[in-house]
C-alpha positions as CSV (number, residue, x, y, z in Angstrom):
1,M,-4.3,-21.5,-36.4
2,P,-0.8,-22.6,-35.5
3,L,-0.1,-25.8,-33.6
4,D,1.3,-25.6,-30.1
5,Q,4.4,-27.7,-29.3
6,D,2.4,-30.7,-27.9
7,Q,0.1,-30.7,-30.9
8,A,3.0,-30.6,-33.3
9,I,4.7,-33.4,-31.5
10,N,1.5,-35.5,-31.6
11,E,1.1,-34.8,-35.3
12,I,4.7,-35.9,-36.0
13,E,4.3,-39.0,-33.8
14,G,1.1,-39.9,-35.5
15,F,2.7,-39.5,-38.9
16,L,5.7,-41.7,-37.9
17,L,3.4,-44.4,-36.4
18,W,1.3,-44.4,-39.6
19,E,4.3,-44.7,-41.8
20,A,5.6,-47.6,-39.7
21,E,2.2,-49.3,-40.0
22,K,2.4,-48.9,-43.8
23,D,5.9,-50.4,-43.8
24,R,4.7,-53.4,-41.7
25,A,1.8,-53.9,-44.2
26,R,4.2,-53.9,-47.1
27,S,6.5,-56.4,-45.3
28,R,3.5,-58.7,-44.5
29,A,2.3,-58.4,-48.1
30,R,5.8,-59.4,-49.4
31,A,5.9,-62.3,-46.9
32,F,2.4,-63.4,-48.0
33,C,3.4,-63.4,-51.6
34,D,6.6,-65.2,-50.9
35,G,4.4,-68.2,-50.0
36,L,2.8,-68.0,-53.5
37,P,5.8,-68.7,-55.8
38,W,3.6,-69.3,-58.8
39,L,2.5,-65.7,-59.1
40,T,3.8,-63.7,-62.0
41,D,5.4,-60.4,-61.3
42,S,2.3,-58.4,-62.2
43,Q,0.1,-60.8,-60.1
44,R,2.5,-60.5,-57.2
45,W,2.4,-56.7,-57.5
46,E,-1.5,-56.7,-57.6
47,V,-1.7,-59.1,-54.6
48,E,0.7,-57.0,-52.6
49,L,-1.1,-53.8,-53.5
50,R,-4.5,-55.2,-52.5
51,Y,-3.1,-56.7,-49.3
52,C,-1.6,-53.4,-48.3
53,Q,-4.8,-51.5,-49.0
54,D,-6.8,-54.0,-47.0
55,Q,-4.3,-53.9,-44.1
56,R,-4.3,-50.0,-44.1
57,D,-8.1,-50.0,-44.1
58,T,-8.2,-52.4,-41.2
59,S,-5.5,-50.4,-39.3
60,R,-7.3,-47.1,-39.9
61,A,-10.6,-48.6,-38.7
62,Y,-8.9,-50.0,-35.6
63,L,-7.2,-46.7,-34.9
64,E,-10.4,-44.8,-35.3
65,R,-12.1,-47.1,-32.8
66,I,-9.3,-46.6,-30.4
67,A,-9.5,-42.8,-30.8
68,V,-13.3,-42.8,-30.1
69,R,-12.8,-45.0,-27.0
70,S,-9.9,-42.8,-25.8
71,T,-12.1,-39.7,-26.0
72,A,-14.8,-41.5,-24.1
73,L,-12.4,-42.6,-21.4
74,R,-10.9,-39.2,-21.1
75,S,-14.4,-37.7,-20.6
76,E,-15.3,-40.4,-18.1
77,Y,-12.0,-40.0,-16.1
78,E,-12.3,-36.2,-16.1
79,G,-15.8,-36.5,-14.6
80,V,-14.5,-38.9,-11.9
81,Y,-11.6,-36.6,-11.2
82,R,-13.9,-33.6,-10.8
83,A,-16.1,-35.6,-8.4
84,L,-13.1,-36.8,-6.4
85,R,-11.7,-33.3,-6.2
86,R,-15.1,-31.9,-5.1
87,R,-15.3,-34.5,-2.4
88,L,-11.7,-33.8,-1.2
89,V,-12.3,-30.0,-1.1
90,T,-15.6,-30.6,0.8
91,G,-13.9,-32.9,3.2
92,L,-11.1,-30.4,3.8
93,L,-13.5,-27.5,4.3
94,S,-15.6,-29.6,6.7
95,G,-12.5,-30.5,8.6
96,T,-11.3,-26.9,8.8
97,V,-14.8,-25.7,9.9
98,A,-14.8,-28.4,12.6
99,V,-11.3,-27.5,13.9
100,V,-12.2,-23.8,13.9
101,A,-15.4,-24.6,15.8
102,L,-13.6,-26.7,18.4
103,V,-10.9,-24.1,18.8
104,T,-13.5,-21.3,19.2
105,A,-15.5,-23.4,21.7
106,A,-12.4,-24.2,23.7
107,A,-11.3,-20.6,23.7
108,A,-14.8,-19.5,24.7
109,G,-14.8,-22.1,27.5
110,L,-11.5,-20.8,28.8
111,A,-12.7,-17.2,28.6
112,W,-15.7,-18.0,30.9
113,R,-13.6,-19.5,33.6
């Protein structure tokens, strides 16, 4: 099934955000290892790799929690919106009925005179 334009944009945005997060993890890993000057090159590589993996796992878990919460909020807000819309329509219809009833009563009152 082809993606519509909004879905495609969301996919691209998600990809770019994830790539930026991976770049930040690499930068933080390098900065962390800069504070450990006694590491050999292979040790430094291993520490950076593990740091990046841990940071990506943490970021992924965080983003998944945000996605779940976002879905829950969307459902909640859609329910609230439906209830408000229903109340508004009910109020408008009630007001319209009241105005029609008053106009009809006034017209009937004038007709009997």
